[in-house]
PDB file with SEQRES, HELIX, SHEET and CRYST1 records, atoms N, CA, C and O in Angstrom:
SEQRES   1 A   79  MET CYS HIS GLY PHE ASP VAL ALA GLY ALA PRO ILE THR          
SEQRES   2 A   79  VAL GLN GLY THR GLY VAL LEU ALA ARG CYS PHE GLN HIS          
SEQRES   3 A   79  GLU THR ASP HIS LEU ASP GLY MET LEU TYR VAL ASP ARG          
SEQRES   4 A   79  LEU ALA ALA ALA VAL ARG GLU ALA VAL LEU ARG GLU PHE          
SEQRES   5 A   79  SER GLU ARG ARG LYS ALA SER ALA ASP ALA ASP ARG SER          
SEQRES   6 A   79  GLY THR GLY ASP SER ASP ARG ALA ALA PRO ALA ARG SER          
SEQRES   7 A   79  ASP                                                          
HELIX    1 AA1 GLY A   18  LEU A   31  1                                  14    
HELIX    2 AA2 TYR A   36  ARG A   39  5                                   4    
HELIX    3 AA3 ALA A   42  SER A   65  1                                  24    
SHEET    1 AA1 2 CYS A   2  PHE A   5  0                                        
SHEET    2 AA1 2 PRO A  11  VAL A  14 -1                                        
CRYST1    1.000    1.000    1.000  90.00  90.00  90.00 P 1           1          
ATOM      1  N   MET A   1     -58.093 212.291  91.144  1.00  0.00           N  
ATOM      2  CA  MET A   1     -57.388 213.000  90.119  1.00  0.00           C  
ATOM      3  C   MET A   1     -58.344 213.222  88.947  1.00  0.00           C  
ATOM      4  O   MET A   1     -59.042 212.305  88.515  1.00  0.00           O  
ATOM      5  N   CYS A   2     -58.362 214.435  88.452  1.00  0.00           N  
ATOM      6  CA  CYS A   2     -59.241 214.776  87.327  1.00  0.00           C  
ATOM      7  C   CYS A   2     -58.390 215.202  86.136  1.00  0.00           C  
ATOM      8  O   CYS A   2     -57.417 215.943  86.274  1.00  0.00           O  
ATOM      9  N   HIS A   3     -58.777 214.720  84.981  1.00  0.00           N  
ATOM     10  CA  HIS A   3     -58.088 215.073  83.750  1.00  0.00           C  
ATOM     11  C   HIS A   3     -59.056 215.861  82.883  1.00  0.00           C  
ATOM     12  O   HIS A   3     -60.244 215.547  82.818  1.00  0.00           O  
ATOM     13  N   GLY A   4     -58.543 216.874  82.225  1.00  0.00           N  
ATOM     14  CA  GLY A   4     -59.382 217.674  81.351  1.00  0.00           C  
ATOM     15  C   GLY A   4     -58.529 218.577  80.480  1.00  0.00           C  
ATOM     16  O   GLY A   4     -57.372 218.279  80.186  1.00  0.00           O  
ATOM     17  N   PHE A   5     -59.128 219.686  80.075  1.00  0.00           N  
ATOM     18  CA  PHE A   5     -58.453 220.638  79.206  1.00  0.00           C  
ATOM     19  C   PHE A   5     -58.668 222.038  79.735  1.00  0.00           C  
ATOM     20  O   PHE A   5     -59.747 222.362  80.231  1.00  0.00           O  
ATOM     21  N   ASP A   6     -57.634 222.879  79.629  1.00  0.00           N  
ATOM     22  CA  ASP A   6     -57.790 224.261  80.052  1.00  0.00           C  
ATOM     23  C   ASP A   6     -58.471 225.071  78.945  1.00  0.00           C  
ATOM     24  O   ASP A   6     -58.834 224.519  77.906  1.00  0.00           O  
ATOM     25  N   VAL A   7     -58.644 226.368  79.163  1.00  0.00           N  
ATOM     26  CA  VAL A   7     -59.384 227.197  78.202  1.00  0.00           C  
ATOM     27  C   VAL A   7     -58.687 227.284  76.842  1.00  0.00           C  
ATOM     28  O   VAL A   7     -59.323 227.602  75.837  1.00  0.00           O  
ATOM     29  N   ALA A   8     -57.394 227.006  76.810  1.00  0.00           N  
ATOM     30  CA  ALA A   8     -56.657 227.033  75.542  1.00  0.00           C  
ATOM     31  C   ALA A   8     -56.641 225.666  74.866  1.00  0.00           C  
ATOM     32  O   ALA A   8     -56.111 225.525  73.764  1.00  0.00           O  
ATOM     33  N   GLY A   9     -57.223 224.652  75.522  1.00  0.00           N  
ATOM     34  CA  GLY A   9     -57.281 223.318  74.947  1.00  0.00           C  
ATOM     35  C   GLY A   9     -56.117 222.423  75.329  1.00  0.00           C  
ATOM     36  O   GLY A   9     -56.016 221.295  74.847  1.00  0.00           O  
ATOM     37  N   ALA A  10     -55.241 222.914  76.185  1.00  0.00           N  
ATOM     38  CA  ALA A  10     -54.101 222.099  76.623  1.00  0.00           C  
ATOM     39  C   ALA A  10     -54.556 221.118  77.703  1.00  0.00           C  
ATOM     40  O   ALA A  10     -55.381 221.474  78.545  1.00  0.00           O  
ATOM     41  N   PRO A  11     -54.037 219.898  77.695  1.00  0.00           N  
ATOM     42  CA  PRO A  11     -54.414 218.924  78.723  1.00  0.00           C  
ATOM     43  C   PRO A  11     -54.004 219.405  80.107  1.00  0.00           C  
ATOM     44  O   PRO A  11     -52.973 220.057  80.272  1.00  0.00           O  
ATOM     45  N   ILE A  12     -54.817 219.079  81.091  1.00  0.00           N  
ATOM     46  CA  ILE A  12     -54.546 219.471  82.469  1.00  0.00           C  
ATOM     47  C   ILE A  12     -54.979 218.331  83.394  1.00  0.00           C  
ATOM     48  O   ILE A  12     -55.969 217.644  83.141  1.00  0.00           O  
ATOM     49  N   THR A  13     -54.221 218.151  84.458  1.00  0.00           N  
ATOM     50  CA  THR A  13     -54.560 217.174  85.485  1.00  0.00           C  
ATOM     51  C   THR A  13     -54.579 217.901  86.817  1.00  0.00           C  
ATOM     52  O   THR A  13     -53.653 218.645  87.140  1.00  0.00           O  
ATOM     53  N   VAL A  14     -55.640 217.684  87.593  1.00  0.00           N  
ATOM     54  CA  VAL A  14     -55.785 218.327  88.895  1.00  0.00           C  
ATOM     55  C   VAL A  14     -56.042 217.239  89.922  1.00  0.00           C  
ATOM     56  O   VAL A  14     -56.854 216.340  89.702  1.00  0.00           O  
ATOM     57  N   GLN A  15     -55.341 217.330  91.049  1.00  0.00           N  
ATOM     58  CA  GLN A  15     -55.527 216.346  92.111  1.00  0.00           C  
ATOM     59  C   GLN A  15     -56.015 217.063  93.356  1.00  0.00           C  
ATOM     60  O   GLN A  15     -55.533 218.146  93.689  1.00  0.00           O  
ATOM     61  N   GLY A  16     -56.969 216.456  94.038  1.00  0.00           N  
ATOM     62  CA  GLY A  16     -57.490 217.035  95.261  1.00  0.00           C  
ATOM     63  C   GLY A  16     -57.578 216.007  96.359  1.00  0.00           C  
ATOM     64  O   GLY A  16     -57.643 214.805  96.100  1.00  0.00           O  
ATOM     65  N   THR A  17     -57.580 216.486  97.589  1.00  0.00           N  
ATOM     66  CA  THR A  17     -57.779 215.628  98.749  1.00  0.00           C  
ATOM     67  C   THR A  17     -58.868 216.239  99.617  1.00  0.00           C  
ATOM     68  O   THR A  17     -59.195 217.418  99.480  1.00  0.00           O  
ATOM     69  N   GLY A  18     -59.421 215.440 100.501  1.00  0.00           N  
ATOM     70  CA  GLY A  18     -60.422 215.948 101.439  1.00  0.00           C  
ATOM     71  C   GLY A  18     -61.642 216.502 100.728  1.00  0.00           C  
ATOM     72  O   GLY A  18     -62.200 215.872  99.830  1.00  0.00           O  
ATOM     73  N   VAL A  19     -62.046 217.694 101.148  1.00  0.00           N  
ATOM     74  CA  VAL A  19     -63.251 218.320 100.610  1.00  0.00           C  
ATOM     75  C   VAL A  19     -63.117 218.591  99.115  1.00  0.00           C  
ATOM     76  O   VAL A  19     -64.079 218.421  98.367  1.00  0.00           O  
ATOM     77  N   LEU A  20     -61.939 219.008  98.676  1.00  0.00           N  
ATOM     78  CA  LEU A  20     -61.750 219.281  97.243  1.00  0.00           C  
ATOM     79  C   LEU A  20     -61.959 218.009  96.423  1.00  0.00           C  
ATOM     80  O   LEU A  20     -62.567 218.059  95.355  1.00  0.00           O  
ATOM     81  N   ALA A  21     -61.463 216.875  96.909  1.00  0.00           N  
ATOM     82  CA  ALA A  21     -61.672 215.608  96.205  1.00  0.00           C  
ATOM     83  C   ALA A  21     -63.160 215.265  96.135  1.00  0.00           C  
ATOM     84  O   ALA A  21     -63.640 214.767  95.117  1.00  0.00           O  
ATOM     85  N   ARG A  22     -63.885 215.535  97.218  1.00  0.00           N  
ATOM     86  CA  ARG A  22     -65.339 215.285  97.215  1.00  0.00           C  
ATOM     87  C   ARG A  22     -66.038 216.187  96.207  1.00  0.00           C  
ATOM     88  O   ARG A  22     -66.975 215.761  95.532  1.00  0.00           O  
ATOM     89  N   CYS A  23     -65.583 217.430  96.105  1.00  0.00           N  
ATOM     90  CA  CYS A  23     -66.165 218.356  95.120  1.00  0.00           C  
ATOM     91  C   CYS A  23     -65.911 217.850  93.703  1.00  0.00           C  
ATOM     92  O   CYS A  23     -66.811 217.876  92.864  1.00  0.00           O  
ATOM     93  N   PHE A  24     -64.694 217.390  93.435  1.00  0.00           N  
ATOM     94  CA  PHE A  24     -64.384 216.833  92.118  1.00  0.00           C  
ATOM     95  C   PHE A  24     -65.293 215.648  91.813  1.00  0.00           C  
ATOM     96  O   PHE A  24     -65.831 215.541  90.711  1.00  0.00           O  
ATOM     97  N   GLN A  25     -65.464 214.756  92.791  1.00  0.00           N  
ATOM     98  CA  GLN A  25     -66.320 213.587  92.580  1.00  0.00           C  
ATOM     99  C   GLN A  25     -67.759 214.007  92.325  1.00  0.00           C  
ATOM    100  O   GLN A  25     -68.428 213.461  91.448  1.00  0.00           O  
ATOM    101  N   HIS A  26     -68.230 214.978  93.093  1.00  0.00           N  
ATOM    102  CA  HIS A  26     -69.603 215.473  92.952  1.00  0.00           C  
ATOM    103  C   HIS A  26     -69.837 216.012  91.538  1.00  0.00           C  
ATOM    104  O   HIS A  26     -70.838 215.682  90.902  1.00  0.00           O  
ATOM    105  N   GLU A  27     -68.925 216.827  91.059  1.00  0.00           N  
ATOM    106  CA  GLU A  27     -69.090 217.422  89.729  1.00  0.00           C  
ATOM    107  C   GLU A  27     -68.906 216.379  88.627  1.00  0.00           C  
ATOM    108  O   GLU A  27     -69.596 216.434  87.609  1.00  0.00           O  
ATOM    109  N   THR A  28     -67.994 215.440  88.814  1.00  0.00           N  
ATOM    110  CA  THR A  28     -67.810 214.360  87.842  1.00  0.00           C  
ATOM    111  C   THR A  28     -69.065 213.501  87.773  1.00  0.00           C  
ATOM    112  O   THR A  28     -69.469 213.071  86.693  1.00  0.00           O  
ATOM    113  N   ASP A  29     -69.684 213.251  88.929  1.00  0.00           N  
ATOM    114  CA  ASP A  29     -70.947 212.507  88.950  1.00  0.00           C  
ATOM    115  C   ASP A  29     -71.992 213.188  88.073  1.00  0.00           C  
ATOM    116  O   ASP A  29     -72.718 212.514  87.342  1.00  0.00           O  
ATOM    117  N   HIS A  30     -72.077 214.516  88.137  1.00  0.00           N  
ATOM    118  CA  HIS A  30     -73.045 215.230  87.290  1.00  0.00           C  
ATOM    119  C   HIS A  30     -72.776 214.959  85.811  1.00  0.00           C  
ATOM    120  O   HIS A  30     -73.712 214.765  85.036  1.00  0.00           O  
ATOM    121  N   LEU A  31     -71.522 214.946  85.424  1.00  0.00           N  
ATOM    122  CA  LEU A  31     -71.194 214.673  84.019  1.00  0.00           C  
ATOM    123  C   LEU A  31     -71.636 213.278  83.611  1.00  0.00           C  
ATOM    124  O   LEU A  31     -71.940 213.025  82.446  1.00  0.00           O  
ATOM    125  N   ASP A  32     -71.668 212.371  84.591  1.00  0.00           N  
ATOM    126  CA  ASP A  32     -72.102 210.995  84.335  1.00  0.00           C  
ATOM    127  C   ASP A  32     -73.599 210.806  84.569  1.00  0.00           C  
ATOM    128  O   ASP A  32     -74.098 209.681  84.520  1.00  0.00           O  
ATOM    129  N   GLY A  33     -74.322 211.909  84.826  1.00  0.00           N  
ATOM    130  CA  GLY A  33     -75.769 211.822  85.036  1.00  0.00           C  
ATOM    131  C   GLY A  33     -76.174 211.342  86.416  1.00  0.00           C  
ATOM    132  O   GLY A  33     -77.311 210.912  86.610  1.00  0.00           O  
ATOM    133  N   MET A  34     -75.272 211.407  87.371  1.00  0.00           N  
ATOM    134  CA  MET A  34     -75.561 210.928  88.723  1.00  0.00           C  
ATOM    135  C   MET A  34     -75.751 212.110  89.668  1.00  0.00           C  
ATOM    136  O   MET A  34     -75.037 213.109  89.585  1.00  0.00           O  
ATOM    137  N   LEU A  35     -76.712 211.980  90.554  1.00  0.00           N  
ATOM    138  CA  LEU A  35     -76.965 212.998  91.567  1.00  0.00           C  
ATOM    139  C   LEU A  35     -76.505 212.491  92.924  1.00  0.00           C  
ATOM    140  O   LEU A  35     -76.301 211.292  93.113  1.00  0.00           O  
ATOM    141  N   TYR A  36     -76.343 213.407  93.861  1.00  0.00           N  
ATOM    142  CA  TYR A  36     -75.917 213.056  95.220  1.00  0.00           C  
ATOM    143  C   TYR A  36     -76.800 211.960  95.813  1.00  0.00           C  
ATOM    144  O   TYR A  36     -76.300 211.016  96.425  1.00  0.00           O  
ATOM    145  N   VAL A  37     -78.095 212.086  95.633  1.00  0.00           N  
ATOM    146  CA  VAL A  37     -79.013 211.107  96.232  1.00  0.00           C  
ATOM    147  C   VAL A  37     -78.834 209.715  95.631  1.00  0.00           C  
ATOM    148  O   VAL A  37     -79.207 208.726  96.263  1.00  0.00           O  
ATOM    149  N   ASP A  38     -78.279 209.616  94.442  1.00  0.00           N  
ATOM    150  CA  ASP A  38     -78.047 208.307  93.827  1.00  0.00           C  
ATOM    151  C   ASP A  38     -77.018 207.483  94.602  1.00  0.00           C  
ATOM    152  O   ASP A  38     -76.995 206.258  94.489  1.00  0.00           O  
ATOM    153  N   ARG A  39     -76.178 208.139  95.375  1.00  0.00           N  
ATOM    154  CA  ARG A  39     -75.145 207.442  96.148  1.00  0.00           C  
ATOM    155  C   ARG A  39     -75.619 207.052  97.549  1.00  0.00           C  
ATOM    156  O   ARG A  39     -74.897 206.371  98.276  1.00  0.00           O  
ATOM    157  N   LEU A  40     -76.812 207.473  97.928  1.00  0.00           N  
ATOM    158  CA  LEU A  40     -77.337 207.146  99.256  1.00  0.00           C  
ATOM    159  C   LEU A  40     -77.868 205.719  99.297  1.00  0.00           C  
ATOM    160  O   LEU A  40     -78.249 205.156  98.271  1.00  0.00           O  
ATOM    161  N   ALA A  41     -77.889 205.147 100.484  1.00  0.00           N  
ATOM    162  CA  ALA A  41     -78.511 203.829 100.662  1.00  0.00           C  
ATOM    163  C   ALA A  41     -79.981 203.946 100.266  1.00  0.00           C  
ATOM    164  O   ALA A  41     -80.579 205.013 100.401  1.00  0.00           O  
ATOM    165  N   ALA A  42     -80.558 202.862  99.783  1.00  0.00           N  
ATOM    166  CA  ALA A  42     -81.925 202.878  99.240  1.00  0.00           C  
ATOM    167  C   ALA A  42     -82.937 203.482 100.203  1.00  0.00           C  
ATOM    168  O   ALA A  42     -83.736 204.324  99.794  1.00  0.00           O  
ATOM    169  N   ALA A  43     -82.927 203.080 101.462  1.00  0.00           N  
ATOM    170  CA  ALA A  43     -83.917 203.585 102.421  1.00  0.00           C  
ATOM    171  C   ALA A  43     -83.736 205.078 102.661  1.00  0.00           C  
ATOM    172  O   ALA A  43     -84.718 205.815 102.757  1.00  0.00           O  
ATOM    173  N   VAL A  44     -82.501 205.525 102.757  1.00  0.00           N  
ATOM    174  CA  VAL A  44     -82.228 206.950 102.970  1.00  0.00           C  
ATOM    175  C   VAL A  44     -82.634 207.734 101.732  1.00  0.00           C  
ATOM    176  O   VAL A  44     -83.246 208.796 101.842  1.00  0.00           O  
ATOM    177  N   ARG A  45     -82.298 207.219 100.555  1.00  0.00           N  
ATOM    178  CA  ARG A  45     -82.656 207.891  99.294  1.00  0.00           C  
ATOM    179  C   ARG A  45     -84.165 208.066  99.181  1.00  0.00           C  
ATOM    180  O   ARG A  45     -84.639 209.137  98.803  1.00  0.00           O  
ATOM    181  N   GLU A  46     -84.925 207.015  99.509  1.00  0.00           N  
ATOM    182  CA  GLU A  46     -86.386 207.105  99.451  1.00  0.00           C  
ATOM    183  C   GLU A  46     -86.906 208.174 100.401  1.00  0.00           C  
ATOM    184  O   GLU A  46     -87.808 208.931 100.043  1.00  0.00           O  
ATOM    185  N   ALA A  47     -86.350 208.248 101.608  1.00  0.00           N  
ATOM    186  CA  ALA A  47     -86.786 209.258 102.577  1.00  0.00           C  
ATOM    187  C   ALA A  47     -86.462 210.661 102.083  1.00  0.00           C  
ATOM    188  O   ALA A  47     -87.288 211.566 102.204  1.00  0.00           O  
ATOM    189  N   VAL A  48     -85.276 210.850 101.530  1.00  0.00           N  
ATOM    190  CA  VAL A  48     -84.872 212.161 101.016  1.00  0.00           C  
ATOM    191  C   VAL A  48     -85.764 212.571  99.851  1.00  0.00           C  
ATOM    192  O   VAL A  48     -86.236 213.707  99.805  1.00  0.00           O  
ATOM    193  N   LEU A  49     -85.998 211.666  98.914  1.00  0.00           N  
ATOM    194  CA  LEU A  49     -86.838 211.991  97.755  1.00  0.00           C  
ATOM    195  C   LEU A  49     -88.278 212.265  98.173  1.00  0.00           C  
ATOM    196  O   LEU A  49     -88.938 213.121  97.582  1.00  0.00           O  
ATOM    197  N   ARG A  50     -88.774 211.553  99.179  1.00  0.00           N  
ATOM    198  CA  ARG A  50     -90.123 211.803  99.692  1.00  0.00           C  
ATOM    199  C   ARG A  50     -90.195 213.219 100.288  1.00  0.00           C  
ATOM    200  O   ARG A  50     -91.160 213.946 100.054  1.00  0.00           O  
ATOM    201  N   GLU A  51     -89.168 213.600 101.057  1.00  0.00           N  
ATOM    202  CA  GLU A  51     -89.152 214.944 101.640  1.00  0.00           C  
ATOM    203  C   GLU A  51     -89.061 216.012 100.556  1.00  0.00           C  
ATOM    204  O   GLU A  51     -89.749 217.029 100.637  1.00  0.00           O  
ATOM    205  N   PHE A  52     -88.226 215.799  99.545  1.00  0.00           N  
ATOM    206  CA  PHE A  52     -88.150 216.743  98.429  1.00  0.00           C  
ATOM    207  C   PHE A  52     -89.529 216.931  97.805  1.00  0.00           C  
ATOM    208  O   PHE A  52     -89.957 218.054  97.535  1.00  0.00           O  
ATOM    209  N   SER A  53     -90.211 215.822  97.583  1.00  0.00           N  
ATOM    210  CA  SER A  53     -91.532 215.866  96.963  1.00  0.00           C  
ATOM    211  C   SER A  53     -92.522 216.636  97.831  1.00  0.00           C  
ATOM    212  O   SER A  53     -93.297 217.448  97.326  1.00  0.00           O  
ATOM    213  N   GLU A  54     -92.495 216.380  99.137  1.00  0.00           N  
ATOM    214  CA  GLU A  54     -93.408 217.087 100.050  1.00  0.00           C  
ATOM    215  C   GLU A  54     -93.119 218.581 100.063  1.00  0.00           C  
ATOM    216  O   GLU A  54     -94.044 219.393 100.060  1.00  0.00           O  
ATOM    217  N   ARG A  55     -91.845 218.946 100.079  1.00  0.00           N  
ATOM    218  CA  ARG A  55     -91.495 220.371 100.087  1.00  0.00           C  
ATOM    219  C   ARG A  55     -91.874 221.047  98.768  1.00  0.00           C  
ATOM    220  O   ARG A  55     -92.335 222.188  98.760  1.00  0.00           O  
ATOM    221  N   ARG A  56     -91.679 220.341  97.663  1.00  0.00           N  
ATOM    222  CA  ARG A  56     -92.053 220.893  96.357  1.00  0.00           C  
ATOM    223  C   ARG A  56     -93.557 221.129  96.304  1.00  0.00           C  
ATOM    224  O   ARG A  56     -94.006 222.172  95.827  1.00  0.00           O  
ATOM    225  N   LYS A  57     -94.345 220.160  96.794  1.00  0.00           N  
ATOM    226  CA  LYS A  57     -95.799 220.294  96.795  1.00  0.00           C  
ATOM    227  C   LYS A  57     -96.222 221.441  97.698  1.00  0.00           C  
ATOM    228  O   LYS A  57     -97.089 222.227  97.316  1.00  0.00           O  
ATOM    229  N   ALA A  58     -95.635 221.561  98.889  1.00  0.00           N  
ATOM    230  CA  ALA A  58     -95.986 222.638  99.812  1.00  0.00           C  
ATOM    231  C   ALA A  58     -95.661 223.997  99.193  1.00  0.00           C  
ATOM    232  O   ALA A  58     -96.430 224.946  99.344  1.00  0.00           O  
ATOM    233  N   SER A  59     -94.538 224.094  98.503  1.00  0.00           N  
ATOM    234  CA  SER A  59     -94.149 225.338  97.856  1.00  0.00           C  
ATOM    235  C   SER A  59     -95.107 225.686  96.722  1.00  0.00           C  
ATOM    236  O   SER A  59     -95.512 226.839  96.575  1.00  0.00           O  
ATOM    237  N   ALA A  60     -95.468 224.683  95.920  1.00  0.00           N  
ATOM    238  CA  ALA A  60     -96.408 224.917  94.811  1.00  0.00           C  
ATOM    239  C   ALA A  60     -97.777 225.316  95.344  1.00  0.00           C  
ATOM    240  O   ALA A  60     -98.416 226.210  94.789  1.00  0.00           O  
ATOM    241  N   ASP A  61     -98.239 224.666  96.416  1.00  0.00           N  
ATOM    242  CA  ASP A  61     -99.525 225.015  97.017  1.00  0.00           C  
ATOM    243  C   ASP A  61     -99.508 226.448  97.528  1.00  0.00           C  
ATOM    244  O   ASP A  61    -100.472 227.189  97.338  1.00  0.00           O  
ATOM    245  N   ALA A  62     -98.417 226.840  98.174  1.00  0.00           N  
ATOM    246  CA  ALA A  62     -98.304 228.195  98.700  1.00  0.00           C  
ATOM    247  C   ALA A  62     -98.267 229.211  97.556  1.00  0.00           C  
ATOM    248  O   ALA A  62     -98.866 230.282  97.656  1.00  0.00           O  
ATOM    249  N   ASP A  63     -97.572 228.879  96.480  1.00  0.00           N  
ATOM    250  CA  ASP A  63     -97.526 229.787  95.328  1.00  0.00           C  
ATOM    251  C   ASP A  63     -98.912 229.966  94.713  1.00  0.00           C  
ATOM    252  O   ASP A  63     -99.297 231.077  94.349  1.00  0.00           O  
ATOM    253  N   ARG A  64     -99.657 228.872  94.600  1.00  0.00           N  
ATOM    254  CA  ARG A  64    -100.995 228.949  94.012  1.00  0.00           C  
ATOM    255  C   ARG A  64    -101.953 229.764  94.885  1.00  0.00           C  
ATOM    256  O   ARG A  64    -102.826 230.465  94.373  1.00  0.00           O  
ATOM    257  N   SER A  65    -101.784 229.668  96.199  1.00  0.00           N  
ATOM    258  CA  SER A  65    -102.695 230.372  97.095  1.00  0.00           C  
ATOM    259  C   SER A  65    -102.252 231.817  97.317  1.00  0.00           C  
ATOM    260  O   SER A  65    -102.973 232.609  97.925  1.00  0.00           O  
ATOM    261  N   GLY A  66    -101.069 232.151  96.823  1.00  0.00           N  
ATOM    262  CA  GLY A  66    -100.571 233.516  96.979  1.00  0.00           C  
ATOM    263  C   GLY A  66     -99.977 233.780  98.346  1.00  0.00           C  
ATOM    264  O   GLY A  66     -99.697 234.930  98.686  1.00  0.00           O  
ATOM    265  N   THR A  67     -99.780 232.736  99.137  1.00  0.00           N  
ATOM    266  CA  THR A  67     -99.240 232.930 100.483  1.00  0.00           C  
ATOM    267  C   THR A  67     -97.769 232.577 100.578  1.00  0.00           C  
ATOM    268  O   THR A  67     -97.158 232.740 101.635  1.00  0.00           O  
ATOM    269  N   GLY A  68     -97.195 232.096  99.490  1.00  0.00           N  
ATOM    270  CA  GLY A  68     -95.811 231.639  99.562  1.00  0.00           C  
ATOM    271  C   GLY A  68     -94.891 232.422  98.667  1.00  0.00           C  
ATOM    272  O   GLY A  68     -95.311 233.218  97.828  1.00  0.00           O  
ATOM    273  N   ASP A  69     -93.634 232.169  98.875  1.00  0.00           N  
ATOM    274  CA  ASP A  69     -92.577 232.754  98.058  1.00  0.00           C  
ATOM    275  C   ASP A  69     -91.711 231.595  97.590  1.00  0.00           C  
ATOM    276  O   ASP A  69     -91.024 230.976  98.403  1.00  0.00           O  
ATOM    277  N   SER A  70     -91.726 231.292  96.311  1.00  0.00           N  
ATOM    278  CA  SER A  70     -91.023 230.105  95.817  1.00  0.00           C  
ATOM    279  C   SER A  70     -89.518 230.204  96.003  1.00  0.00           C  
ATOM    280  O   SER A  70     -88.831 229.185  95.924  1.00  0.00           O  
ATOM    281  N   ASP A  71     -88.979 231.401  96.248  1.00  0.00           N  
ATOM    282  CA  ASP A  71     -87.547 231.542  96.475  1.00  0.00           C  
ATOM    283  C   ASP A  71     -87.181 231.323  97.939  1.00  0.00           C  
ATOM    284  O   ASP A  71     -86.001 231.243  98.279  1.00  0.00           O  
ATOM    285  N   ARG A  72     -88.175 231.227  98.796  1.00  0.00           N  
ATOM    286  CA  ARG A  72     -87.947 231.060 100.224  1.00  0.00           C  
ATOM    287  C   ARG A  72     -87.675 229.587 100.522  1.00  0.00           C  
ATOM    288  O   ARG A  72     -88.243 228.702  99.881  1.00  0.00           O  
ATOM    289  N   ALA A  73     -86.809 229.334 101.493  1.00  0.00           N  
ATOM    290  CA  ALA A  73     -86.517 227.959 101.883  1.00  0.00           C  
ATOM    291  C   ALA A  73     -87.746 227.310 102.505  1.00  0.00           C  
ATOM    292  O   ALA A  73     -88.545 227.975 103.164  1.00  0.00           O  
ATOM    293  N   ALA A  74     -87.886 226.024 102.294  1.00  0.00           N  
ATOM    294  CA  ALA A  74     -88.991 225.286 102.881  1.00  0.00           C  
ATOM    295  C   ALA A  74     -88.787 225.184 104.388  1.00  0.00           C  
ATOM    296  O   ALA A  74     -87.649 225.179 104.856  1.00  0.00           O  
ATOM    297  N   PRO A  75     -89.867 225.104 105.146  1.00  0.00           N  
ATOM    298  CA  PRO A  75     -89.733 225.005 106.606  1.00  0.00           C  
ATOM    299  C   PRO A  75     -89.040 223.709 107.014  1.00  0.00           C  
ATOM    300  O   PRO A  75     -89.131 222.697 106.320  1.00  0.00           O  
ATOM    301  N   ALA A  76     -88.354 223.756 108.137  1.00  0.00           N  
ATOM    302  CA  ALA A  76     -87.670 222.565 108.638  1.00  0.00           C  
ATOM    303  C   ALA A  76     -88.675 221.524 109.084  1.00  0.00           C  
ATOM    304  O   ALA A  76     -89.798 221.845 109.472  1.00  0.00           O  
ATOM    305  N   ARG A  77     -88.252 220.274 109.022  1.00  0.00           N  
ATOM    306  CA  ARG A  77     -89.112 219.188 109.473  1.00  0.00           C  
ATOM    307  C   ARG A  77     -89.305 219.270 110.978  1.00  0.00           C  
ATOM    308  O   ARG A  77     -88.448 219.795 111.689  1.00  0.00           O  
ATOM    309  N   SER A  78     -90.413 218.761 111.460  1.00  0.00           N  
ATOM    310  CA  SER A  78     -90.689 218.831 112.884  1.00  0.00           C  
ATOM    311  C   SER A  78     -90.749 217.463 113.535  1.00  0.00           C  
ATOM    312  O   SER A  78     -91.377 217.307 114.583  1.00  0.00           O  
ATOM    313  N   ASP A  79     -90.100 216.453 112.926  1.00  0.00           N  
ATOM    314  CA  ASP A  79     -90.142 215.117 113.535  1.00  0.00           C  
ATOM    315  C   ASP A  79     -88.939 214.873 114.328  1.00  0.00           C  
ATOM    316  O   ASP A  79     -88.794 213.802 114.917  1.00  0.00           O  
TER     317      ASP A  79                                                      
END                                                                             
C-alpha cells in the first residue's frame, strides 16, 4: 500500500498486488536511495556490478575508437 498526494494535494492511498506491488516497491526503493541490485544476495550483486562495469568499459572503449554506438545495447555474455 502506498500513501501520497494527488496533483491537487489531496491525500491518496493506492494498493497493488503482484507485478503492480513490485513496481510500487521498486519506485519506493528509489525514493529511499536503494537500487534493485541492493536487494540481491552479496555474491549475485558483485557479479551483476562486475558485468555492468565490464559493459560500461567496453562501451566507452568503442566510443573512443569510433567503432561503437553508446545507445546500442551491450553484447550478450558468452559464458
